[in-house]
N, C-alpha and C positions, 0 to 999 in steps of 0.2 A: 572379168570383174575388175573395175577400177579400185585400186587401193588408195591412190592419191591423185590429185589433179591441180595444176596451176593454170590460171587463165589470165592472159594479158598482164603478166607480172612485171613490175618495174621496181628497181631499187636505185635510189639516188643518194649519194653521200655528199655532204657539204664539208669543204676543207676549212677547219677552224681558223678564224682570223682573216678570212678572205671571202670573196664572193664566188669562188670556184665551186662548181658542182660537178661531181663525177657520176655519170650514168653507168652503173655496173651491170644492170639488167634492163633491157629495153623491150617490153611487151612480149615476154616469153610465155608460150602456152604449150604444156606437155601433159599427157595422161600417162600414169604409171599403172600397169596391170599386175594383179596379184600373181605371185609365183614366177615372175619374170626377173631376169638379171639385166640391169641397164648400166651402161658406162656413160658418164658425162665427161667429155674431154675437150681440150682446146689449149691454145698457148697461154702464157702468162698474161693476165689482164683481160682474159676472155669472159670472165664472170663465173668460173667454176666454183671458186671458194664462196662467193656470195650466194650462188645457188645452193651449195651445201648448207650454209648457215640458215637460209630460209627453210629448206626442206627439213632441217633438223630442229626447227623452232628455236634456233639460237638468235635469230634476227627477224625483224618484221619487214615485209615489203612496203615500199612507198605507196604503191597502188596495185590493184589487181586482186585476185582471189587465190587462196591456197586452201584446198580442202583435203582432209584426211577422212576417207569414208564420206559420211554425210555432214561432217563438222567443218565449218569454215574457221580454220585455226587463225587466220589473219585478223579475226575479230575478238580473239580471246584476251583475257587479262594476263599479266605476267605470271600470276600464280597458276592460272589454268594452263598456260603454255608449259610451265615447269612440270605440271602433272602429266600432260600429253607426252613430253620428252621421256618421263620416267616410265610410262606404261606402254607406249606404242612404238618407240624408236630405239634401236640398238646402235651404238656408235663404235666404230673402229677407227682410230686415228693413226697417222703416220708415226708419231712419236710415242705411241702406246698409252700414255697418260695413266700409268699405274701409280699407286701410292707407295713410295719407296719404303716407308716404315712398316708396312703391313705385309704379311705373307701372301702367297698366291691365293689360298683359300679365303683369307680375310678380304682381299681385294674383290673377290667374286661375291662376297657376302654384303658388301657395302650397299649396293642398290636395294637389296632385299631388306636390309636394316631400315632404310628410309621408307620402305613400303609397309613396315610394321610386321614383317614375317618373323615367326618365332625362331629362336636361336637354333634349335635342333633341326628345324625345317630348312633354315638358311644353310647350315653345314651340309645337309643331305643333298640339296640342290647344287651347291658349289662342288661337291665331290663328283656328282654325276657329270657336270660340265667339264671338269678338269680331265676326266676320263674320256670324254667325247673328243677333246683335242689332243689326246694321247700324251698327257703329262701326269699320269697318276702318281708318280714318285716325286713330283715337284711341289706338292701342295703346301709344304711347310717352309719352302724357300722364299726369300725376298727377291723382288725384281732384279736387283743388281747381281744376284747370284745366277741369273739366267742369261742365255744368249739372246740376241735381238729377235731371232725367230721364235724362241720360246716365249718371250715377252709378248710378241704379237699373237701367239696362240692363246695366251691368257686373256689378252684384250678381246679376242674373238669370243672366247667362252663367256667373258663378262657381258658382251653385247647381247647374249642369248638369255641372260638370267631372268628377265621379266617377260619372256615369251613375246617379243615385240612383233608388231605388224610387218616391219621391214627393217633391214640392216642398212645403215648409211656408212659407207667406208670411204675415208679420205686418204688417198694415196697409200693404201695399206702395205704396199711393198717398197715404198720409196726409200726407206732406210735399211733395206736388206740387200744382200748379194743375190744374184740371179737364181742360184740353186735353192736358197732359203725362200726366196720369193715364190718359186714354183710350189714349194710345200704349202705356203699360205694360200696360194690360188687354188690348189687342189682341195683344201679345206672349204673354201668358198664354193667350189664346184659341187662338193658333196652336200653342203647345206642347200644349194640351189636344187639339186636333184631330190632332196627331201621336201621341196615345196616352199622354201624360204624366198621371199622377195628381197633382192639385193640391189641397191643403188650405189654405184662405185664411181667416185671422182678420181680421175687419173689423167696424166699427160702421156702415158705409155700406150702406144698403139697395140703392142702385143698383149697387154693386159686387157684393153678394151675389147679386143677381138674375141676373147673368151666368153663375153657376155652375149645374151640374145639380141641386144639392141645397143647401138652406139649413137649417142646424141652429141654433136659437135657444136661448141659455142665459139663465137668470135665477136669481139666488141659488144658483148652483152646480148647477142641475138643467136638464135638457132640457125646454123647455116646448112646442117644436114642431119637427117634422122634415118639411119640405115640398119640393116640386119647384121648381127655379128655371127660368130661361129657356134654360138650356143644352140640350145634346142629350138 
């Protein structure tokens, strides 16, 4: 079953103060299947970041169609896009993006607060997720009191708060040493085994190979779509 689909997607950026136009994506078409893990990789300037921004409803395509289920999100208003991001997509970023003034549990509760979830239910859900990523004793710590690997585990827990349709991970091990990175990848493997759909943007071949499918971009186009070492 398709969970998301992009068809003949293009994204063109104009350079301010000039007539220069940069074609970041050039007619890309990809179907994403439910329950699969997909790596999107390629060199700098290949279109990976632009792809992530479009898939995450953080940016709009210049042309083409992007559908989540039966919804053409490329036609939605800004408010509707924000709602889709909050309900259907879980984000994991390279630099964690945790709020430094809040505790771990409070960071996990923020998305639920904006969804109007009652305080007691927010705390219960946050506690469940912090235990899921094996940090039950860190709930009242602030991000700067945690290691990089622990912060990324909190970010993964936060991505699951709203029971998203899929997880979008942008270079999730990029700021971590190899041993800590393997711990994070093991968590993603476990989530995938439980049926979560994961789309991971990475430039690391060894990270990509852990996925079911590897899509390689170059100059804004798909140059290969191959099977990884996943299931």
